[in-house]
C-alpha positions in Angstrom: -67.0 16.8 84.3 -70.3 14.4 84.3 -70.2 11.3 86.1 -70.3 9.5 82.3 -67.4 11.3 81.2 -65.0 10.3 84.2 -66.4 7.1 83.8 -64.9 6.6 79.8 -62.3 8.6 79.7 -59.5 6.1 80.6 -60.6 4.2 77.8 -60.7 7.1 75.3 -57.0 7.6 76.1 -56.2 4.0 75.9 -57.9 4.0 72.6 -55.9 7.3 71.3 -52.6 5.6 72.4 -53.5 2.5 70.6 -54.2 4.5 67.2 -50.7 6.0 67.6 -48.6 2.8 67.8 -51.0 1.5 65.1 -49.8 4.0 62.7 -46.1 3.9 63.8 -46.2 0.3 63.0 -47.7 0.5 59.6 -45.1 3.4 58.8 -41.8 1.1 60.0 -43.7 -2.2 58.4 -43.9 -0.4 54.7 -39.8 -0.5 54.8 -39.4 -3.3 56.3 -39.2 -5.2 52.9 -39.1 -2.4 50.7 -36.6 -2.7 47.9 -34.8 0.0 45.7 -33.0 -0.9 42.4 -30.8 1.3 40.6 -29.9 1.2 36.8 -27.0 2.7 35.2 -25.8 2.8 32.0 -22.3 3.9 30.8 -21.4 3.4 27.1 -23.1 -0.1 26.0 -22.5 -1.9 29.7 -25.7 -1.9 32.3 -25.2 -2.6 35.5 -28.2 -3.1 38.1 -27.5 -3.0 41.9 -30.1 -4.3 44.1 -30.1 -2.9 47.8 -32.0 -4.1 51.0 -32.7 -1.7 54.1 -33.7 -3.1 57.4 -34.8 -1.1 60.3 -35.1 -2.3 64.0 -35.3 -0.1 66.6 -33.6 2.8 65.1 -30.9 0.7 63.5 -30.4 0.6 60.1 -28.5 -2.1 58.2 -27.9 -2.0 54.5 -26.8 -5.1 52.3 -26.1 -4.7 48.8 -27.1 -7.6 46.6 -25.7 -8.9 43.5 -24.4 -6.9 40.7 -24.5 -7.9 37.2 -22.7 -6.2 34.2 -23.1 -7.0 30.7 -20.7 -6.1 28.2 -21.7 -5.2 24.7 -19.8 -6.9 22.0 -16.8 -5.1 20.1 -17.6 -3.1 17.6 -17.2 -4.7 14.1 -14.2 -3.2 12.5 -14.1 -3.0 8.4 -11.3 -3.2 5.6 -10.0 0.1 4.9 -8.9 0.7 1.2 -5.6 2.2 1.1 -3.8 4.0 -2.0 0.1 4.3 -2.0 2.8 5.7 -4.5 6.4 4.7 -4.6 9.5 7.3 -5.2 12.4 5.0 -6.2 15.1 5.3 -8.3 14.2 3.9 -11.6 17.0 5.8 -13.0 20.1 7.4 -11.5 22.9 5.8 -9.3 20.9 3.5 -7.7 18.6 2.1 -10.4 20.6 -1.0 -10.3 18.8 -1.9 -7.4 15.5 -1.2 -8.4 14.0 -4.1 -8.9 15.2 -5.3 -5.1 12.9 -2.5 -4.1 9.7 -2.4 -6.3 9.4 -6.2 -6.6 8.9 -6.7 -2.8 5.9 -4.0 -2.5 4.5 -6.0 -5.7 4.5 -9.2 -4.2 3.3 -7.7 -0.6 0.7 -5.9 -2.7 -0.9 -9.3 -4.1 -0.7 -10.9 -0.6 -2.8 -8.2 0.8 -5.3 -8.3 -1.5 -5.7 -12.1 -1.7 -6.8 -11.3 2.1 -9.0 -8.7 1.3 -9.6 -7.8 -2.4 -8.9 -4.2 -3.1 -7.4 -3.3 0.0 -4.0 -1.8 -1.3 -3.5 -0.3 -4.5 0.1 1.1 -5.3 1.4 3.3 -8.4 5.5 3.5 -8.9 7.2 7.0 -10.0 11.0 7.9 -10.0 13.4 9.3 -7.6 16.5 8.9 -9.8 18.9 10.1 -7.1 17.7 13.8 -7.9 16.0 15.7 -5.7 14.7 17.5 -8.7 12.9 14.2 -10.2 11.9 13.0 -7.0 9.9 16.4 -6.2 7.8 16.1 -9.4 7.0 12.7 -8.7 5.9 13.4 -5.3 3.8 16.5 -6.6 1.6 14.0 -8.4 0.7 11.9 -5.2 0.3 15.3 -3.2 -2.5 16.3 -5.2 -4.4 12.7 -6.3 -5.8 10.6 -3.6 -2.9 9.2 -2.0 -2.7 8.0 1.9 1.1 7.2 1.8 4.1 7.4 0.0 7.0 4.7 -0.2 10.3 6.2 -0.7 12.7 7.7 -1.2 15.9 4.9 -1.1 18.5 7.9 -1.1 18.6 9.8 2.7 19.7 12.9 0.9 16.7 12.5 -1.7 14.3 12.3 1.3 15.7 15.0 3.1 15.1 17.1 0.2 11.2 16.3 -0.3 10.2 15.5 3.3 9.4 18.9 4.5 7.1 19.2 1.5 5.3 16.0 2.5 5.1 16.5 5.9 3.1 19.7 5.3 0.8 18.1 3.0 0.0 15.3 6.0 0.9 12.6 4.0 2.3 9.3 5.2 6.0 8.6 4.2 7.9 5.4 4.7 11.4 4.3 3.5 13.0 1.0 3.5 16.6 1.9 2.8 17.3 5.5 4.4 19.6 4.9 6.7 20.8 8.7 7.3 21.3 9.7 11.1 20.2 13.2 10.3 16.5 11.5 9.6 16.3 10.3 13.5 15.1 14.0 14.4 12.2 14.3 16.0 11.8 17.3 13.6 10.4 14.4 10.6 7.5 13.2 13.0 5.1 12.0 12.5 4.5 11.8 8.8 7.8 10.3 8.1 9.0 6.4 9.2 11.5 4.5 8.2 11.7 0.7 8.4 15.8 0.2 7.8 17.8 1.3 10.8 19.6 4.1 11.2 23.2 4.8 11.2 23.1 5.7 14.6 23.4 2.0 15.1 25.4 0.7 12.0 28.2 3.4 12.3 29.2 1.6 15.6 28.7 -1.8 14.4 30.9 -1.0 11.3 33.6 0.2 13.7 33.2 -3.0 15.8 34.3 -4.8 12.7 37.2 -2.9 12.1 38.0 -3.0 15.9 37.8 -6.7 15.8 40.5 -7.0 13.2 43.0 -4.9 15.4 44.0 -2.5 13.1 46.8 0.2 14.5 46.2 3.0 12.2 42.6 4.0 10.5 41.9 6.4 7.9 37.9 7.3 7.5 36.6 8.9 3.9 32.7 9.8 3.8 30.9 11.3 0.7 29.9 14.8 2.1 26.4 14.6 2.0 23.4 13.6 4.4 24.4 9.6 3.8 28.3 10.0 4.3 28.7 12.5 6.7 26.9 11.5 9.7 28.2 7.8 9.1 31.7 8.4 8.4 32.1 10.6 11.5 30.2 7.8 13.8 33.2 5.4 12.6 35.6 7.8 13.3 34.4 8.7 16.9 34.3 5.1 17.9 37.9 4.4 16.5 39.0 7.9 17.9 42.3 6.4 19.5 43.5 4.6 16.1 42.1 7.0 13.7 45.5 9.0 11.7 42.7 10.5 9.0 39.3 11.6 8.9 37.5 13.8 6.2 34.8 13.9 3.8 35.0 14.5 0.0 33.2 15.5 -3.1 31.3 12.8 -4.4 30.9 14.4 -7.8 34.4 14.7 -8.3 36.0 12.5 -11.2 39.1 11.5 -9.5 39.7 11.3 -5.7 43.7 11.0 -6.4 44.0 13.6 -3.5 42.2 11.7 -1.4 44.4 8.4 -2.1 47.4 10.0 -1.5 46.4 11.2 1.7 45.6 8.1 3.1 49.1 6.6 2.1 50.8 9.6 3.8 48.7 9.2 7.3 50.2 5.4 7.3 46.9 3.9 7.6 47.0 0.1 7.9 43.0 0.1 7.7 40.7 2.7 5.9 36.8 2.7 6.3 35.1 4.4 3.1 31.6 5.6 3.0 30.7 5.7 -0.4 28.1 4.9 -3.4 29.4 4.2 -6.6 32.3 6.4 -6.8 34.0 4.1 -4.3 34.6 2.2 -7.9 37.4 5.3 -8.9 38.5 5.3 -5.4 39.5 1.7 -5.6 41.6 2.6 -8.8 42.9 5.9 -7.3 44.0 3.9 -4.2 45.8 1.3 -6.3 47.0 4.1 -8.1 48.6 5.4 -5.0 49.8 2.5 -3.6 47.8 1.5 -0.9 48.1 -2.0 0.4 45.9 -1.8 3.6 42.7 -3.3 4.5 39.4 -1.9 3.2 36.1 -1.5 4.9 33.0 -0.3 3.2 29.3 -0.2 3.9 25.5 -0.8 1.9 26.1 2.4 0.3 28.9 0.7 -2.1 27.6 -3.1 -1.6 24.4 -1.5 -3.5 26.4 0.4 -6.2 30.0 -0.8 -7.0 29.9 -3.9 -9.6 32.6 -4.4 -12.6 31.5 -1.2 -14.4 33.0 0.8 -11.6 36.5 -0.5 -11.3 36.6 -0.9 -15.0 36.5 -4.9 -15.0 38.8 -5.1 -12.3 36.9 -7.2 -9.8 40.0 -8.4 -8.2 40.2 -4.9 -6.4 37.4 -6.3 -4.3 39.0 -9.0 -3.3 38.8 -9.0 0.5 37.0 -6.0 1.2 35.0 -6.2 4.3 31.7 -4.7 5.3 28.4 -4.2 6.7 24.9 -3.7 5.6 21.3 -3.8 6.8 20.7 -7.5 6.8 18.6 -8.9 3.4 18.1 -12.3 5.2 17.8 -11.5 9.2 17.9 -14.4 10.9 15.0 -12.9 13.4 13.2 -11.5 10.3 9.9 -13.8 9.3 11.1 -17.2 8.1 9.1 -17.5 5.1 10.2 -14.3 3.3 13.3 -15.2 1.3 11.8 -18.3 0.0 8.6 -16.5 -1.0 10.6 -13.5 -2.4 12.5 -15.6 -4.6 9.3 -17.7 -5.9 7.7 -14.7 -6.7 10.6 -12.9 -8.5 13.6 -15.6 -9.2 17.3 -14.2 -9.0 16.0 -10.8 -7.9 18.7 -8.8 -5.8 17.6 -8.5 -2.0 19.1 -5.4 -0.6 16.5 -3.6 1.1 13.6 -5.5 0.0 12.6 -6.9 3.5 12.3 -3.4 4.7 10.6 -2.1 1.8 8.1 -4.6 1.8 7.9 -3.9 5.7 6.9 -0.2 4.8 3.9 -1.5 2.9 2.7 -3.6 5.7 2.9 -1.0 8.4 1.3 1.4 6.0 -1.6 -0.7 5.6 -1.9 -2.0 8.8 -2.0 1.3 10.6 -4.7 2.4 8.4 -7.1 -0.8 9.3 -6.4 -0.1 13.1 -7.2 3.3 13.0 -10.1 2.6 10.7 -9.2 5.2 8.5 -7.1 5.9 4.9 -6.6 9.6 6.1 -2.8 9.9 7.2 -3.5 12.7 9.8 -5.4 10.0 11.6 -3.6 6.8 10.9 -0.2 7.9 11.4 -1.1 8.0 15.1 -1.0 4.1 14.9 2.1 3.3 13.0 4.6 3.2 15.8 1.8 1.1 17.9 1.5 -1.7 14.8 5.2 -2.7 15.4 5.4 -2.7 19.5 3.2 -3.9 22.5 0.6 -6.3 21.2 -0.1 -9.7 20.0 2.8 -10.5 17.6 2.5 -11.4 14.1 4.6 -11.3 11.1 2.0 -12.6 8.3 -0.2 -10.1 6.8 -3.1 -12.5 7.0 -2.7 -13.0 10.6 -2.2 -9.3 11.3 -5.1 -8.5 9.4 -7.2 -11.0 11.4 -6.4 -10.1 14.8 -7.1 -6.4 13.9 -10.7 -7.1 12.8 -11.2 -8.9 15.6 -10.2 -5.7 17.6 -6.8 -7.0 19.0 -3.4 -4.9 19.4 -0.6 -6.4 17.0 3.0 -6.1 17.1 4.1 -6.8 13.9 7.4 -8.2 13.6 8.6 -8.3 9.7 10.5 -9.8 7.0 13.2 -7.3 8.4 12.9 -8.6 12.1 11.3 -6.9 14.9 10.6 -3.3 14.1 9.9 -1.8 17.6 9.7 1.8 16.7 10.8 4.5 18.9 9.1 8.0 19.1 11.1 8.4 15.4 9.1 5.7 14.0 12.4 3.8 13.0 13.4 0.3 14.3 15.0 0.5 17.8 17.6 -2.5 16.9 19.3 -3.2 13.4 20.4 -6.8 12.2 23.2 -6.4 9.6 25.6 -8.5 7.5 29.1 -8.9 7.9 30.1 -9.6 4.4 33.1 -10.2 2.3 34.6 -9.7 -1.1 36.0 -12.5 -3.2 38.6 -12.3 -6.0 35.2 -12.6 -8.3 33.6 -9.6 -7.2 31.1 -11.6 -5.2 30.3 -11.3 -1.5 30.0 -14.0 1.1 28.2 -13.4 4.6 30.4 -14.2 7.3 28.1 -13.2 10.2 24.9 -11.3 11.1 25.0 -9.0 13.7 22.3 -7.3 16.2 23.3 -3.5 17.1 20.7 -1.6 19.6 17.9 -3.2 21.5 
């Protein structure tokens, strides 16, 4: 090595080391103030997170900065027009209460369309108390552009058409079906009812009877879907004092045999689950010499009057019974006055319940944003429980349009539909006949819940 190279070699080494150090510092300095930004978009929300990373002699510290989330405004809902047909008894045994069933639907339709013009239209059809009449009416609805059906009034008629309605995937709501048989999950999800099941009324009527402390009770029921389940429930509840429990043919012209059996049993109280044939049964009981207490239910109250007892209304004096309340204390408070103002003097049996069928159907379609019953039936239970409470259609509609979950408490009281789309509680009038054939409500009782 020559002398000059030996002289400069230490300085060359120092310079090389310095260059390496400068490169290392430059690389680390590039990360000191480096910021990384990550943007994530999920649906209509945007979230931005900023992280700052500092490295000092092998130690790394990460600090998460502020996160800002911006929620997109709720999707605007639109009114959904719904077309409904009724299957109600314009003829037949229950024709005497047709105004009580149709007029609340007419009033409800006017109220709904006053809130949103053209939101609902209703066509009115006959069910009679004849499955053939009801079936022909339903066929017209199933081949038309109908989202829902209100009816039938009689449980037996409903049972004759419900399978056809279900297979066509059309919504069906009854305000007066009470038969225990309709509580079956076999009829979900297209069938619903706002009248409480006789699974609730049977024990309620039995409690009224037991409160009067009879020592021997006879129970007679019409041998159909309405009477059988109801009568058997009453007999089961009163089993310790029941001395006779049997069904009868409601089409029989005379019930003298049944009346004589009641007298022979030694019963001091009789529960009879009837429709209008209950009038003839009273005449036959008088002929057989029965003088004990008599208890009835809504089927009797709806259909038996002076004509059915041959003008001898005194036979009704002292009869006691239960029926789904026409003006429940736990129902929407203004309904009775509004209904009277709209249709003065109209009987009110099952009026509140039919009105509620209309409201539940229309509100479910609004929540689902569809008039397709295969879509909105899934909302029928939901609009009756678990959300913001409301009772007037305008209030409920405005909540739905604002994207709120609702709990419709109706004219007939809280509905709180369970899995079978029927009320979880029943409110009943306990009534008493006087010598003129008029009824007075003694009290209201609430069953279930």
